[in-house]
Each structure stands twice: as C-alpha cells, then as structure tokens.
N, C-alpha and C positions, 0 to 999 in steps of 0.2 A: 505493499500499500504507500503511495506517494503521498507528500507531505500533502501536495492539493486535494487527493481524496481523504484526507484523515480529516475526523468530524474536529470540528471548535472544542468539543468537550474533553477530547485527548490531549491537546495540543497546550491545555492550560494545568497548570500545575495544580491547583485548587477553584476548580471551575465552578464550585458550589460553594466557597467560602466556609468549609466545613471544619476546617484544621485549628481554625480559631476556638471551637467550641470545647476542647479539651486543653488544661494547663496542669504543669505540674503542680501547683499549690492546689488547685479543685483535687486532685488525685491525692494529695497528701491530707488533706483535710478530712475525706471519706477513709483514712489507713489504708489505702489502696498498695500501700509500700510495706506492709505487714506480711509476711509469709508463714510455714509452718516450721515446725521445729527442725532443725538442721541435719535431726536422724532421719527426717521423712522424704528429705531432698531427691530430686530426681537430679543425677548428673547432666543432662543437658539443659538443665536451668543454670547453672553456675555462671554461664555469662551475663546473663541478666539481673545478676545479683551483686549489692553496694556492698555487703558484709553479713555479718551477724552481730545480735544483740541480746544477751540471755539467752543462749541457745536459739534463738528464733531468726530465722532469714531475713534478710532485708531487702526490698528490689532497688534497683536504681532506676528512679524515676525519671531521671534525665533520659532515659532509655525508652521507657515504657509511653512517655507522652508523645513521642512521634512516632512510634510505633502503632499508637492508638489513630492517631490522625491519617496514615495509612488506612488504616482499615474503615474507617469514617468516611473517607474519600472513596474506597474501592466499593463499599454498600451504597454510597449517593449514585454511582454511576450505574450499580445496576438497578437501581429505583428510577433512575433518569431513563434508562432503556426498556423498563416495565418489567422486570424480570420478578421471579417469585423469591421470597426472602423467607427463612423459615428460622426462627428461633427455637434452640432446642437447650432442656436442662433437665435434671432428677433433683435439684436443690425444692423440696416440697414448701419449703418456707416463701419462696419466692416464686411458686407457679402462680397464684393469682396476679400477681402484676407484671409475669411476664407475658402471660395470656393476653390481659387487659393492654400493655402493651402493645403487642402483635396487631390486635384488632384496631387499636385506636390510628396505627400507621397503614391500614389495609393489608395486612399480612399476616402470616402464620404461626402458629406454635406447636411444637410437641414436648410437653414435660411429663407424659406418664412413661410405662414400660416400652422399653425398645424391640420390640420383636424381631428377632434373628432374620435376616432378610429383607428388611423392610424394605431396601433400596436395592440392592442386588437381585432379589426374586420377585421383585413388583411386576415386571412384563407375565411372568408366570403365574403370580398369583390373581392379579385382574385380569387376564386373558385378553391383554389390549396394551396398546402403547399409552403409558401413563406419563404425563408433564413431571418431572424431577425437581425440584429447588435448584435456582441459578446460584444461590449462596445459603450457607447454613452458619447460623451465629450459635456457637455455645457458648453460654453464660456460665455454666460448668463443663468443663471435659471429662469429668471422672463420676462413675457412679457411686462409688466409696472412697476411701484414704486412697487405694490404690489401683482398684480398676478403673481401666479407661470405659469411657463411652462407647459402645457400641456404631454409634454412629460416626464417629470421627474414623474409622477404618471403613466403613461402608463409603462414606463420602470420599476417600482417598480413593477406594477401588474403581467408585463410579466418574471420577475426576470432577465431583463435586468443589467448588472453592469453598474453604472454611476460613472465619474468624472466631478465633477463642480467646477466652480469658483464662491463662495459664497461670495456676499457683506453683509454688515452688516443691511442690512433690507431682507435678504434671509432666507428661512427656509432650513437648511442643513441636515436635519433627514430623507428625503429618499434619499440621495446621497450617493453612496457607498465610493465614494472617496473624499471627501469634501477639497476644498482649499479655504480658508479663504483669500480673497483679494479684492484688487478694481476690478469692472467688467465694470467701465464706460471708463478707462482711455484709448486712443487708445495706447499711447506708452505700457502700462501695456500688454493690449491685445496682441499686437504685439508678446511682449516677451514671453508670455503664449503659443502663436501659434508654434512660431521659437522652443521652447523646447518640445512640443509634437511631432512635425515634425521630431526633432530630435532623439528622444526616439524610434518614429514609424520606422525609417530608419534603426536605430541601429538595432531592432531586428528583421527586415528583411535582413540586411545585415548580422548577425549572424546565420540565418537561409542557406543563399547562401552558406556561407564559410562552414557549416557543411554539407549540402547536396553535394556539391563537394569533400568534405573530404570522405563521407560514398562512393560517386560515385566510387571516385580514389580506395579505398579499396577493393569493390567489383571487380572492374575492375583486381586488382590484383590477387585475389582468382580465378578470371575464369581463367585467363591466367594461371595459376600453375597449374589449373585443365586441362586444355589442352594439358599443355605441358608434364602433366604424363601420361595421355591417350595415347600419340603420342609415350612417352618412353615405355608404357606396348606393343604398337603395335608392335614397333622395336625388342622385346625381345621376341616376337613368333616365334615360327621356322617357317621357309620356307617349302612351298609345291612343 
C-alpha cells in the first residue's frame, strides 16, 4: 500500500486523541503500580518491574503509560472501522461493571465460564460461519492465581489481536498489547474500563463525523449534477 492509498487515520500517530487519556499520575493514584508478592512473579514480567518493596513487585509506570496509550489507540482504530470488540474477564467482583461498560459503548462482554473451543470450534459448533471478535480486551488474563485464561490461547490460535492487563504473576507473551499493571484493584479496573470506553467511543464518533461529511459532499455533487442536467435541458431548442 502506497502513501497515497494509506488512510489518513493510519498516517496520524494519535488520530483519535486518546493518548492523552492516560497518565502516570492517574495510574499511580489507583495503585496500578502494585503487583503481587515476588514469589508469584512470572519471569517474563521482570522487564516491566521497577523493583520490589516489602516483597511486593512494583511496576514501572513509565513503561505502563505508553503501552496503555498504544492499546487505546489500537482499540480506537478497531471501533473506527466498525470492528467487534469483546471484553473478557473472570473477576466476579467486576463482572457487572464490565458488562455495563461493554453495553454502554455498544460492544460485548464474556465474563462467565469459558467453554473450551469457544473460538477454535465455533464453525463446527454452530455449523456455519460465525464472525469472531476483531479484538479481545482481557481485564484479567488469569482464571486463578496461576492458571491462564483459555481465551488468551484461543485468540492466539485464531490470530485475534488481544489487549490485556497483565499483573506480575501473568505471562504476557501471547498478548498483542500487554499492559503491565495491577489487575486486582477495584479502583484500577474501573479506570481501565473507563479509558477503554472513552477510546471506543472516540473511534465511533470520528467514524460518524466522517460518514456525515462524506454524505454531505456526495449530496452536493448530486445536486450539482442535477442542476447541470436541468440547465442542459433548458438550452435545447423547443419543438
């Protein structure tokens, strides 16, 4: 694809102005920097850590913030292009809020038991082609303290992009856009969901504005063509 063919939205670093939504201060105030006990640490999370305090892992929010901004930018692009976005979590305490957040931005949520093969066996289960999500947002990437959510593996198998809040005891390798942060704090999860919602709505708003603009331009062109046809008919000699 040449530069002339590349959509304007892909040429701009922050086409939807979502990078300003998240700051290091906001993440710190909701305790997003607090990880698990260092004994639970996943080795692949070590690069995202600032250090430890009282045997508790501490995230480097200077890394978390730009990674979160990249994830918000990506999900805004998906919403802008009319993609299907699925929120996923097994956190029972956050279940009502996750589902209400998905509903309020016109998307979907799956917070119950993950049936094995939900994505990979879907054509056989439904005996027809089913549209899969264009991106899955994992508010939690674990089912328990050490057990990864089955959906993470199935998304990887089906090449579905994923965004995931990965705590210090998570494996981030299969997540397309890992966000190293606390996934247990109620305040932190509320912030994450609000940010995702705002990014999704920003993408949809931009799409609606541009669709309206295109409609007006096409409408003006049609009116001009009709006026030209009428003028040509007026210039014809009468019989």
